[in-house]
C-alpha positions as a Markdown table, in Angstrom:
| # | Residue | x | y | z |
|---|---|---|---|---|
| 1 | Met | 6.0 | 2.7 | 19.1 |
| 2 | Lys | 4.4 | 4.1 | 15.9 |
| 3 | Thr | 5.2 | 2.9 | 12.6 |
| 4 | Arg | 4.3 | 5.0 | 9.6 |
| 5 | Ile | 3.4 | 3.0 | 6.5 |
| 6 | Leu | 3.0 | 4.2 | 2.9 |
| 7 | Gly | 0.4 | 2.1 | 1.1 |
| 8 | Ile | 0.4 | 1.8 | -2.5 |
| 9 | Asp | -1.8 | 0.4 | -5.2 |
| 10 | Pro | 0.3 | 0.4 | -8.4 |
| 11 | Gly | -1.1 | 1.4 | -11.8 |
| 12 | Tyr | -0.1 | 3.8 | -14.6 |
| 13 | Ala | -3.3 | 5.8 | -15.0 |
| 14 | Ile | -4.1 | 5.9 | -11.1 |
| 15 | Val | -1.5 | 5.0 | -8.3 |
| 16 | Gly | -3.6 | 4.7 | -5.1 |
| 17 | Cys | -1.8 | 6.0 | -2.0 |
| 18 | Gly | -2.3 | 6.0 | 1.6 |
| 19 | Val | -0.3 | 7.0 | 4.5 |
| 20 | Leu | -1.1 | 5.5 | 8.0 |
| 21 | Glu | 0.5 | 5.4 | 11.3 |
| 22 | Tyr | 0.0 | 2.5 | 13.6 |
| 23 | Asp | 0.8 | 1.8 | 17.4 |
| 24 | Gly | -0.1 | -1.8 | 17.5 |
| 25 | Arg | -3.6 | -1.2 | 18.5 |
| 26 | Asp | -4.8 | 2.1 | 16.7 |
| 27 | Phe | -4.5 | 3.6 | 13.3 |
| 28 | Leu | -4.1 | 7.3 | 12.4 |
| 29 | Thr | -4.7 | 8.2 | 8.9 |
| 30 | Leu | -2.3 | 11.0 | 7.8 |
| 31 | Asp | -3.1 | 11.3 | 4.2 |
| 32 | Tyr | -4.7 | 9.5 | 1.2 |
| 33 | Gly | -5.2 | 10.3 | -2.5 |
| 34 | Ala | -4.0 | 9.3 | -5.9 |
| 35 | Val | -1.2 | 10.1 | -8.3 |
| 36 | Thr | -3.1 | 10.2 | -11.7 |
| 37 | Thr | -1.7 | 10.5 | -15.2 |
| 38 | Pro | -3.7 | 11.7 | -18.2 |
| 39 | Ala | -4.5 | 9.1 | -20.8 |
| 40 | Gly | -2.9 | 9.8 | -24.1 |
| 41 | Ser | 0.2 | 11.3 | -22.6 |
| 42 | Glu | 3.5 | 9.8 | -23.7 |
| 43 | Phe | 4.2 | 6.7 | -21.6 |
| 44 | Thr | 7.6 | 7.9 | -20.2 |
| 45 | Thr | 6.0 | 11.2 | -19.2 |
| 46 | Arg | 3.3 | 9.2 | -17.2 |
| 47 | Leu | 6.1 | 7.2 | -15.5 |
| 48 | Leu | 7.9 | 10.4 | -14.6 |
| 49 | Ala | 4.6 | 11.9 | -13.0 |
| 50 | Ile | 4.3 | 8.7 | -10.9 |
| 51 | Tyr | 7.9 | 8.8 | -9.8 |
| 52 | Asp | 7.5 | 12.5 | -9.0 |
| 53 | Gly | 4.2 | 11.9 | -7.0 |
| 54 | Val | 5.4 | 9.0 | -4.9 |
| 55 | Ser | 8.7 | 10.8 | -4.3 |
| 56 | Glu | 6.8 | 13.7 | -3.0 |
| 57 | Leu | 4.9 | 11.5 | -0.4 |
| 58 | Leu | 8.1 | 9.8 | 0.6 |
| 59 | Glu | 9.7 | 13.2 | 1.3 |
| 60 | Arg | 6.7 | 14.6 | 3.1 |
| 61 | Tyr | 5.9 | 11.6 | 5.3 |
| 62 | Arg | 9.3 | 9.8 | 5.7 |
| 63 | Pro | 7.5 | 6.3 | 6.1 |
| 64 | Asp | 9.0 | 3.5 | 8.0 |
| 65 | Ala | 7.8 | 1.2 | 5.3 |
| 66 | Met | 6.1 | 1.0 | 1.9 |
| 67 | Ala | 3.5 | -1.7 | 1.4 |
| 68 | Ile | 2.7 | -2.3 | -2.3 |
| 69 | Glu | 0.4 | -4.8 | -4.0 |
| 70 | Lys | 2.1 | -7.7 | -5.7 |
| 71 | Leu | 1.3 | -7.7 | -9.4 |
| 72 | Phe | -1.1 | -10.6 | -10.6 |
| 73 | Phe | -2.5 | -10.5 | -14.1 |
| 74 | Asn | -3.7 | -13.4 | -16.0 |
| 75 | Thr | -5.4 | -11.6 | -18.8 |
| 76 | Asn | -4.0 | -8.5 | -20.5 |
| 77 | Gln | -0.2 | -8.7 | -20.9 |
| 78 | Lys | 0.2 | -5.2 | -22.4 |
| 79 | Thr | -1.5 | -3.9 | -19.3 |
| 80 | Ala | 0.6 | -6.0 | -17.0 |
| 81 | Ile | 3.8 | -4.8 | -18.6 |
| 82 | Asp | 2.6 | -1.2 | -18.4 |
| 83 | Val | 1.8 | -1.6 | -14.5 |
| 84 | Ala | 5.0 | -3.4 | -14.0 |
| 85 | Gln | 7.0 | -0.4 | -15.4 |
| 86 | Ala | 5.0 | 1.9 | -13.1 |
| 87 | Arg | 5.6 | -0.3 | -10.2 |
| 88 | Gly | 9.4 | -0.2 | -11.1 |
| 89 | Val | 9.6 | 3.4 | -10.7 |
| 90 | Ile | 7.7 | 3.4 | -7.4 |
| 91 | Leu | 10.2 | 0.9 | -6.1 |
| 92 | Leu | 13.0 | 3.0 | -7.4 |
| 93 | Ala | 11.8 | 6.0 | -5.5 |
| 94 | Ala | 11.5 | 3.9 | -2.2 |
| 95 | Arg | 15.0 | 2.7 | -2.7 |
| 96 | Gln | 16.3 | 6.1 | -3.2 |
| 97 | Tyr | 14.5 | 7.1 | 0.0 |
| 98 | Glu | 15.9 | 4.1 | 1.6 |
| 99 | Val | 12.3 | 2.9 | 2.6 |
| 100 | Pro | 11.9 | -0.8 | 2.9 |
| 101 | Val | 9.4 | -2.3 | 0.8 |
| 102 | Phe | 6.9 | -5.2 | 1.6 |
| 103 | Glu | 4.7 | -6.7 | -0.9 |
| 104 | Tyr | 1.3 | -8.4 | -0.5 |
| 105 | Thr | -1.0 | -10.3 | -2.8 |
| 106 | Pro | -4.6 | -9.4 | -3.1 |
| 107 | Leu | -5.5 | -12.5 | -1.3 |
| 108 | Gln | -3.3 | -11.4 | 1.7 |
| 109 | Val | -4.8 | -8.0 | 1.8 |
| 110 | Lys | -8.3 | -9.1 | 2.0 |
| 111 | Gln | -7.5 | -11.7 | 4.6 |
| 112 | Ala | -5.9 | -9.1 | 6.7 |
| 113 | Val | -8.8 | -6.4 | 6.2 |
| 114 | Val | -12.0 | -8.7 | 5.9 |
| 115 | Gly | -10.8 | -12.0 | 7.4 |
| 116 | Tyr | -11.7 | -13.7 | 4.2 |
| 117 | Gly | -9.3 | -14.1 | 1.2 |
| 118 | Arg | -12.0 | -14.2 | -1.4 |
| 119 | Ala | -13.8 | -11.1 | -0.2 |
| 120 | Val | -15.2 | -8.8 | -2.8 |
| 121 | Lys | -14.0 | -5.2 | -3.6 |
| 122 | Gln | -16.9 | -3.5 | -1.7 |
| 123 | Gln | -16.2 | -5.6 | 1.5 |
| 124 | Val | -12.5 | -4.5 | 1.5 |
| 125 | Ile | -13.6 | -0.8 | 1.0 |
| 126 | Glu | -16.3 | -1.0 | 3.8 |
| 127 | Met | -13.8 | -2.6 | 6.2 |
| 128 | Thr | -11.1 | 0.0 | 5.3 |
| 129 | Thr | -13.4 | 2.8 | 6.0 |
| 130 | Arg | -14.4 | 1.4 | 9.4 |
| 131 | Phe | -10.8 | 0.4 | 10.4 |
| 132 | Leu | -9.6 | 4.0 | 9.7 |
| 133 | Asn | -12.8 | 5.6 | 11.1 |
| 134 | Leu | -13.4 | 7.6 | 7.9 |
| 135 | Lys | -16.5 | 9.5 | 7.3 |
| 136 | Arg | -16.7 | 8.0 | 3.7 |
| 137 | Ala | -15.3 | 5.5 | 1.6 |
| 138 | Pro | -12.0 | 6.8 | -0.2 |
| 139 | Lys | -12.4 | 7.3 | -3.9 |
| 140 | Pro | -11.4 | 6.2 | -6.3 |
| 141 | Asp | -11.2 | 2.5 | -5.1 |
| 142 | Asp | -7.4 | 2.5 | -6.0 |
| 143 | Val | -7.2 | 4.9 | -2.7 |
| 144 | Ala | -9.2 | 2.4 | -0.7 |
| 145 | Asp | -6.9 | -0.5 | -1.9 |
| 146 | Ala | -3.8 | 1.5 | -1.1 |
| 147 | Leu | -5.2 | 2.0 | 2.5 |
| 148 | Ala | -6.1 | -1.6 | 2.7 |
| 149 | Ile | -2.5 | -2.6 | 1.5 |
| 150 | Ala | -1.1 | -0.4 | 4.4 |
| 151 | Ile | -3.5 | -1.9 | 7.0 |
| 152 | Cys | -2.3 | -5.5 | 5.9 |
| 153 | His | 1.3 | -4.6 | 6.3 |
| 154 | Ala | 0.4 | -3.0 | 9.9 |
| 155 | His | -1.2 | -6.2 | 10.9 |
| 156 | Ser | 1.6 | -8.5 | 9.3 |
| 157 | Ala | 4.5 | -6.4 | 10.6 |
| 158 | Cys | 2.9 | -6.5 | 14.2 |
| 159 | Ser | 2.4 | -10.2 | 14.2 |
| 160 | Gln | 5.8 | -10.8 | 12.7 |
| 161 | Leu | 7.5 | -8.6 | 15.6 |
| 162 | Gly | 5.1 | -10.2 | 18.0 |
| 163 | Gly | 6.4 | -13.6 | 17.0 |
| 164 | Ala | 9.9 | -12.4 | 17.0 |
| 165 | Phe | 9.5 | -11.1 | 20.4 |
| 166 | Gln | 7.9 | -14.4 | 21.7 |
| 167 | Gln | 10.7 | -16.4 | 20.0 |
| 168 | Met | 13.4 | -14.0 | 21.9 |
| 169 | Ile | 11.7 | -14.5 | 25.2 |
| 170 | Ser | 11.6 | -18.3 | 24.8 |
| 171 | Asn | 15.1 | -18.4 | 23.8 |
| 172 | Arg | 16.0 | -16.6 | 27.2 |
| 173 | Leu | 13.9 | -19.2 | 29.3 |
């Protein structure tokens, strides 16, 4: 059974997006890119552009799941608040399209894609490019991150489904 996943790396200037199908063994890359908003625009206008861009992807691809990065900021609170607001309109769009949302920390994504939770960004980009058999690394980095988040979900969901299946079988024995 194929699962269609929309991976999202939230931001307010650049929202990385990637749409994958996963059959439990192989990935098919359907689309990837970014929703961008111009610096200097009114913030509510930027939020509307993010909402519209993500809604368009949800409408076009009808994913089975949205995988999104959990927010983690320890320095700039203003940036954290603005990204959180952008993330809010993304989650609203997912809810309106009745797409379940799954959240992953950067550590979980690195572990799933590289096999090491402290991997550097370049390692994640290289492994994402390999996993998906892309001719070149996706740009900007936010797009590669979104694809990595989708890969993380595919691996996590399959392991969760596999575990649930194994539990069901052992309950029957």
